[in-house]
C-alpha positions as CSV (number, residue, x, y, z in Angstrom):
1,M,-12.6,-8.1,12.1
2,M,-10.7,-6.1,9.5
3,V,-12.0,-5.2,6.1
4,L,-10.8,-3.0,3.3
5,R,-13.5,-0.9,1.9
6,P,-13.3,1.2,-1.3
7,F,-12.1,4.8,-0.7
8,E,-15.0,7.3,-0.8
9,E,-15.0,11.0,-1.5
10,N,-15.6,11.9,2.2
11,D,-12.5,9.9,3.2
12,A,-10.1,12.5,1.8
13,A,-10.3,14.7,4.9
14,L,-9.6,11.7,7.2
15,L,-6.6,10.7,5.0
16,E,-5.3,14.2,5.1
17,K,-5.5,14.2,8.9
18,W,-3.6,10.9,9.0
19,L,-0.9,12.0,6.6
20,Y,0.0,14.9,8.9
21,A,0.0,12.9,12.1
22,P,3.5,12.7,13.4
23,H,3.7,8.8,13.3
24,V,2.7,8.8,9.7
25,A,4.5,12.0,8.5
26,K,7.7,10.4,9.6
27,W,7.4,7.9,6.7
28,Y,5.1,9.7,4.3
29,R,7.1,12.9,4.0
30,H,5.2,14.5,1.1
31,P,1.6,14.4,2.1
32,D,0.7,16.8,-0.7
33,H,1.8,14.1,-3.3
34,W,-0.4,11.5,-1.7
35,L,-3.4,14.0,-1.6
36,A,-2.7,14.9,-5.3
37,E,-3.0,11.2,-6.1
38,I,-6.3,11.0,-4.3
39,R,-7.6,14.1,-6.1
40,G,-6.4,12.5,-9.4
41,R,-7.8,9.0,-8.7
42,H,-10.4,9.3,-11.5
43,N,-8.0,10.3,-14.2
44,E,-4.1,10.4,-14.0
45,F,-4.0,8.1,-11.0
46,G,-6.9,5.9,-12.0
47,F,-4.7,2.9,-12.1
48,I,-4.5,2.9,-8.3
49,T,-7.1,1.2,-6.2
50,H,-7.5,3.0,-2.9
51,F,-9.0,1.5,0.3
52,I,-9.8,2.5,3.9
53,A,-8.9,-0.2,6.4
54,V,-11.7,-0.7,8.9
55,A,-11.4,-2.7,12.1
56,D,-14.6,-3.6,13.8
57,G,-16.4,-0.7,12.1
58,V,-13.7,1.9,12.8
59,P,-11.7,3.4,10.0
60,I,-8.0,3.0,11.2
61,G,-5.9,3.3,8.1
62,F,-5.4,3.8,4.3
63,C,-4.0,1.5,1.8
64,Q,-3.8,0.9,-2.0
65,H,-2.5,-1.4,-4.7
66,Y,-1.6,-0.8,-8.3
67,D,-0.1,-2.4,-11.3
68,A,3.6,-1.3,-11.2
69,H,3.6,-1.1,-15.0
70,F,1.2,1.9,-14.9
71,A,3.3,3.6,-12.1
72,R,6.5,3.5,-14.1
73,E,6.6,7.3,-14.4
74,H,6.1,7.8,-10.7
75,E,8.1,5.1,-8.9
76,I,11.7,4.5,-8.1
77,W,11.8,1.2,-10.0
78,N,11.1,2.8,-13.3
79,D,14.6,1.8,-14.4
80,E,14.0,-1.9,-13.9
81,P,12.4,-3.1,-17.1
82,E,11.2,-6.4,-15.6
83,I,9.0,-4.4,-13.2
84,S,7.9,-1.5,-15.2
85,Q,7.3,-3.1,-18.6
86,T,5.4,-6.2,-17.5
87,E,1.7,-5.2,-17.4
88,G,-0.8,-7.0,-15.2
89,E,1.7,-9.2,-13.3
90,I,3.7,-7.1,-10.8
91,Y,1.8,-4.9,-8.3
92,S,2.8,-2.7,-5.5
93,I,1.1,-1.8,-2.3
94,D,1.2,1.1,0.2
95,Y,-0.4,1.1,3.6
96,L,-0.6,3.2,6.8
97,I,-2.3,3.0,10.1
98,G,-3.6,6.5,10.7
99,D,-5.2,6.1,14.1
100,P,-2.4,5.8,16.6
101,E,-4.6,3.8,19.0
102,F,-4.2,0.9,16.6
103,L,-0.4,0.9,16.3
104,G,1.5,-2.1,17.5
105,K,-1.5,-4.4,17.6
106,G,-1.0,-6.5,14.4
107,Y,-3.3,-4.4,12.2
108,G,-0.6,-3.5,9.7
109,K,0.1,-7.2,9.2
110,E,-3.6,-7.8,8.5
111,I,-3.8,-4.8,6.1
112,V,-0.9,-6.3,4.1
113,R,-2.5,-9.7,4.1
114,L,-5.8,-8.3,2.8
115,L,-4.0,-6.2,0.1
116,C,-2.2,-9.3,-1.1
117,E,-5.5,-11.1,-1.4
118,E,-7.0,-8.2,-3.3
119,A,-4.1,-8.1,-5.7
120,A,-4.0,-11.8,-6.2
121,G,-7.8,-11.8,-6.9
122,I,-7.2,-9.5,-9.9
123,G,-4.3,-11.5,-11.3
124,A,-1.2,-10.1,-9.7
125,K,1.6,-12.6,-9.8
126,R,4.1,-10.7,-7.6
127,I,4.0,-7.8,-5.2
128,I,6.9,-5.5,-4.8
129,V,7.2,-3.0,-2.0
130,D,9.9,-0.5,-1.0
131,P,9.3,0.8,2.5
132,E,11.8,2.9,4.3
133,K,14.7,0.8,5.7
134,D,14.1,2.2,9.2
135,N,10.4,1.5,9.2
136,L,10.8,-1.7,11.2
137,A,7.1,-2.1,11.9
138,S,6.3,-2.0,8.1
139,N,9.2,-4.4,7.3
140,R,8.0,-6.8,10.0
141,A,4.4,-6.7,8.6
142,L,5.7,-7.6,5.2
143,E,8.0,-10.4,6.4
144,A,5.1,-11.8,8.5
145,N,3.2,-12.1,5.2
146,G,5.9,-14.0,3.3
147,F,7.7,-11.1,1.7
148,A,11.5,-11.4,1.3
149,H,14.0,-8.6,0.8
150,N,15.9,-9.1,-2.5
151,G,18.6,-6.5,-1.8
152,N,16.5,-3.7,-3.4
153,H,12.8,-4.3,-2.5
154,Y,10.5,-6.6,-0.6
155,V,8.9,-9.1,-2.9
156,K,6.2,-11.7,-2.6
157,D,5.4,-14.3,-5.2
158,L,1.7,-14.8,-5.3
159,R,1.9,-17.8,-7.5
160,N,2.7,-19.8,-4.4
161,K,0.0,-20.6,-1.9
162,M,-0.8,-17.6,0.2
């Protein structure tokens, strides 16, 4: 069984280990930026909700969701007014499986599903994600959860039945 539990202070060392693992570092090229967000999660990055993905009691990954409006100074879609100027409706997610033993077993798909439920539960109407084009596993996890690529990003409308 998979659950997302809130990120705790002692999870920072585990996240740092995961960010430097070769299978994660390939996609998360600037681990220092991710760690700075974690350090700033009670102030500058307080708009981000961080989680640890736990499978059968074992921490296997990290994920987060956030209102895209509040990330407009930090994200690539800051020049798209519909996304960055609409507060409380459009969210984004990030996710990784840090423990390589859990790769290729469907856990990424489940993390995305749970993140979508979390975001929908706080009022998100759409989720927008911009994974690397070559990250096929991530793209498949999104598609398996009903995301569609619109030419720029993966998007899921949460107003439809999940």
